[in-house]
C-alpha positions in Angstrom: 0.0 0.0 0.0 1.4 3.4 -1.0 0.6 5.9 1.7 1.6 8.8 -0.5 -1.1 7.8 -3.0 -3.7 7.5 -0.2 -2.8 11.0 1.2 -3.1 12.4 -2.3 -6.5 10.7 -2.7 -7.6 12.2 0.6 -6.8 15.7 -0.5 -8.9 15.2 -3.7 -12.1 13.7 -2.2 -15.5 15.3 -2.7 -18.5 14.9 -0.3 -19.7 11.8 -2.1 -16.4 10.1 -1.8 -16.2 10.9 1.8 -19.8 9.7 2.6 -19.2 6.5 0.8 -16.0 5.6 2.7 -17.6 6.5 6.0 -20.7 4.4 5.3 -18.4 1.4 4.3 -16.5 1.8 7.6 -19.8 1.9 9.5 -20.9 -1.4 8.0 -17.5 -2.9 8.8 -17.6 -1.7 12.5 -21.2 -2.9 12.9 -20.0 -6.4 12.0 -17.0 -6.4 14.3 -18.0 -8.6 17.2 -16.8 -11.6 19.0 -13.4 -13.2 18.1 -11.5 -12.4 15.0 -8.0 -13.3 14.0 -6.4 -10.6 16.1 -9.2 -9.2 18.2 -11.7 -10.3 20.9 -14.5 -7.7 21.0 -17.1 -7.3 23.7 -19.3 -4.3 23.0 -17.0 -1.3 23.1 -13.9 -3.0 24.4 -11.2 -4.6 22.2 -8.8 -7.1 23.6 -5.6 -7.7 21.6 -3.4 -10.7 21.5 0.0 -10.0 23.1 1.9 -11.5 20.2 3.1 -9.0 17.7 4.3 -5.5 17.0 1.9 -2.5 17.4 2.0 1.1 16.4 0.0 3.4 18.7 -0.9 6.9 17.6 -2.3 9.7 19.8 -4.3 12.8 19.0 -4.1 14.1 15.3 -6.8 16.8 15.3 -6.9 17.3 11.6 -3.1 17.3 11.1 -2.6 15.3 7.9 1.1 16.1 7.7 1.7 14.5 11.1 -0.2 11.4 10.2 1.7 11.1 6.9 5.0 11.6 8.8 4.2 8.8 11.3 3.1 6.3 8.7 6.1 7.0 6.5 8.7 7.0 9.3 7.3 3.8 10.8 6.8 2.1 7.5 3.9 0.4 9.3 1.5 -0.1 6.3 4.3 -2.2 4.8 4.7 -4.1 8.1 1.0 -4.8 8.2 1.1 -6.1 4.6 3.9 -8.5 5.4 2.6 -9.5 8.9 -1.2 -10.0 9.3 -0.8 -9.8 13.1 0.8 -6.4 13.2 -1.6 -3.9 14.9 -2.2 -0.1 14.4 -4.1 1.5 17.2 -5.4 5.1 17.2 -6.3 6.7 20.5 -9.0 9.1 19.1 -9.4 12.8 18.4 -8.9 12.5 14.6 -10.5 15.8 13.7 -11.4 19.2 15.1 -8.9 22.1 15.6 -6.9 21.3 12.4 -7.3 22.3 8.7 -7.5 18.7 7.4 -10.1 16.9 9.5 -12.0 15.3 6.6 -8.7 14.2 5.0 -7.5 12.6 8.3 -10.8 10.8 8.8 -10.7 9.6 5.2 -7.1 8.3 5.4 -7.6 6.4 8.6 -10.9 4.9 7.4 -9.2 3.9 4.1 -6.6 2.1 6.2 -9.2 0.4 8.3 -11.0 -0.9 5.3 -7.8 -2.2 3.8 -6.6 -3.8 7.1 -9.8 -4.5 8.9 -8.4 -6.9 11.5 -5.3 -5.0 12.1 -6.5 -1.5 13.0 -8.3 -0.4 16.2 -10.1 2.9 16.3 -10.7 4.3 19.8 -13.2 7.1 20.6 -11.8 10.5 21.6 -13.7 13.3 23.4 -13.9 15.0 20.0 -15.9 11.9 18.8 -18.0 11.9 21.9 -21.8 11.5 22.1 -24.0 14.5 21.3 -24.7 15.3 24.9 -20.9 15.4 25.7 -19.5 17.4 22.8 -16.1 19.2 23.0 -16.5 22.9 22.8 -15.7 24.6 20.6 -16.6 21.9 18.1 -15.4 23.2 14.7 -15.9 20.0 12.7 -19.2 21.3 11.0 -17.4 24.5 9.9 -14.5 22.4 8.6 -16.7 20.1 6.7 -18.7 23.1 5.3 -15.5 24.6 3.9 -14.1 21.3 2.6 -17.1 19.2 1.5 -19.7 21.7 0.3 -22.3 21.6 -1.0 -23.3 18.3 0.7 -21.4 18.8 3.9 -24.4 18.2 6.2 -24.7 14.6 5.0 -21.0 14.1 5.5 -21.2 15.4 9.0 -24.3 13.4 10.0 -22.7 10.3 8.6 -19.5 10.7 10.5 -21.5 11.3 13.7 -23.0 7.8 13.2 -19.5 6.4 12.9 -18.4 8.0 16.2 -21.0 5.8 18.1 -19.2 2.7 16.8 -15.7 3.6 17.9 -14.3 1.7 20.9 -14.0 2.9 24.5 -10.7 1.1 25.1 -8.2 -1.5 23.9 -6.6 -4.0 26.4 -3.6 -6.2 26.2 -3.8 -8.7 29.1 -1.1 -8.3 31.7 0.4 -5.4 29.9 -1.6 -2.3 28.7 -4.9 -0.5 28.8 -5.4 2.1 26.1 -8.0 4.8 26.3 -8.3 8.3 25.0 -8.7 10.3 28.2 -8.3 8.6 31.6 -9.6 6.4 34.3 -12.8 6.4 36.3 -12.9 5.4 40.0 -16.2 3.6 39.1 -14.3 1.0 37.1 -14.4 -2.4 38.8 -14.0 -4.7 35.8 -13.4 -4.9 32.1 -17.1 -5.0 31.5 -17.5 -1.6 33.1 -15.3 -0.3 30.3 -17.0 -2.4 27.6 -20.5 -1.2 28.4 -19.6 2.4 29.4 -22.1 4.8 27.8 -24.7 2.1 26.9 -26.8 2.9 30.0 -27.6 6.0 32.0 -25.7 4.8 35.0 -22.5 4.1 32.9 -22.4 7.5 31.2 -20.1 8.8 33.9 -17.5 6.1 33.2 -17.6 7.0 29.5 -17.1 10.6 30.3 -14.1 9.8 32.4 -12.6 7.5 29.7 -12.9 10.3 27.1 -12.2 13.4 29.2 -10.2 12.7 32.4 -6.5 13.6 33.0 -3.8 12.3 35.4 -2.6 14.7 38.0 0.5 14.5 40.3 -0.8 16.7 43.1 -3.7 14.5 44.2 -4.1 10.9 45.2 -7.8 10.3 44.4 -9.9 12.6 42.2 -10.8 16.2 41.9 -12.9 18.3 39.4 -11.4 18.9 36.0 -10.8 22.4 34.6 -12.1 21.0 31.3 -15.6 21.0 32.8 -16.0 17.3 32.0 -14.2 14.2 33.4 -12.0 14.3 36.5 -8.4 14.7 37.4 -7.2 11.4 38.8 -4.3 10.7 41.1 -1.7 8.0 41.4 -3.9 6.0 43.9 -6.7 5.7 41.3 -4.2 4.6 38.6 -2.8 1.9 40.8 -6.2 0.7 41.9 -7.7 0.4 38.5 -4.7 -1.1 36.8 -4.5 -3.7 39.5 -8.2 -4.5 39.1 -7.7 -4.9 35.3 -4.5 -6.9 35.8 -2.4 -4.6 33.5 0.7 -2.5 34.2 0.5 0.6 32.1 -2.2 3.1 30.9 -1.5 4.5 27.4 -3.6 7.5 26.6 -3.8 10.7 24.5 -5.9 13.8 25.1 -3.3 16.2 26.4 -0.7 18.2 24.4 2.9 17.3 25.4 5.8 19.6 24.6 8.0 16.6 23.6 5.1 14.6 22.1 4.8 12.3 25.2 4.8 12.5 29.0 4.9 10.0 31.8 2.8 10.3 35.0 2.3 8.3 38.2 5.8 6.8 38.4 5.6 5.6 34.7 2.3 3.9 35.0 0.6 6.4 32.7 2.0 7.3 29.3 0.4 10.2 27.3 1.0 10.4 23.5 0.2 13.5 21.5 0.8 12.8 17.8 0.3 16.1 16.1 2.3 19.3 16.4 2.0 22.9 15.7 -0.8 25.5 16.1 -3.1 25.6 18.0 -1.2 23.5 20.5 2.4 24.7 19.9 4.1 21.5 21.1 7.5 21.3 19.5 7.3 17.6 18.8 4.7 14.9 18.0 5.1 11.4 19.5 4.0 7.8 18.8 4.7 4.4 20.2 6.0 1.4 18.3 6.6 -1.7 20.4 6.3 -5.5 20.6 3.1 -6.3 22.5 4.6 -9.7 23.4 7.5 -8.2 25.4 7.0 -7.6 29.1 7.9 -4.0 30.1 9.6 -4.1 33.5 10.9 -0.5 33.7 10.4 3.0 32.3 13.6 2.9 30.3 12.3 -0.1 28.2 9.1 1.7 27.3 10.9 5.0 26.6 13.0 3.3 24.0 9.8 2.4 22.0 8.7 6.1 21.8 9.4 7.9 18.6 9.2 11.7 18.1 9.3 13.9 15.1 
């Protein structure tokens, strides 16, 4: 697969092209259930086999250049072609804030349709439910400028896709991957899998999409974002222990160097776009062997790449 050709294709799409690929992705995600070659899916939770290499990408926010750089530098589409168990995991926030939201969505969905069993798409707070929208939400305006005259259909179709994205990905005994953070209400994997499907579980979904780690507290406190919570080291340790994993990998927060560790290395934040409006000097992504046990922070740091 030639990623340069796909990027070029993304920059030339019209509204009909966009709607068609989103509708195809919706049908694919609707059929993703149970056990596949690489995935075990329960509602909105994906469990991955700890067997092969994975590329993990954080927030992109409409930055097509950063996405292109990551895919070219990692050569990961070629790796997926050669190895059917290689996995590419996106942590959410594909659009909003950047000039190329439609193109980023198109490129990622094109990859998903080409490698359906090798790509996991998590839900970010910018792909959240309608009653929990990020503000400002500039995606409609971006679509209006890029996909006129039928931008409304493109936007309504992508909103349907958002409801099919996953709350989290889990690698047993190793990693939990979410967009935002942890909820003190999580007691089991099923709490994550079903988050957002009932009124009582909406708070867990909000925390998964919106919450942030904090070094100054042990438990939780209100978030300045107005949604989710700040969660301390004690919450991280309790929830990771309950889920029998070692490290939380998440996005959601700009990082000057493209990544940041919190809570004694138990939380890794990846931010994969750079430049305005965030002004971080570097973007970061993670490329590692899921089969390898990570015993210390230095081992995980060696798997982080910045650009």
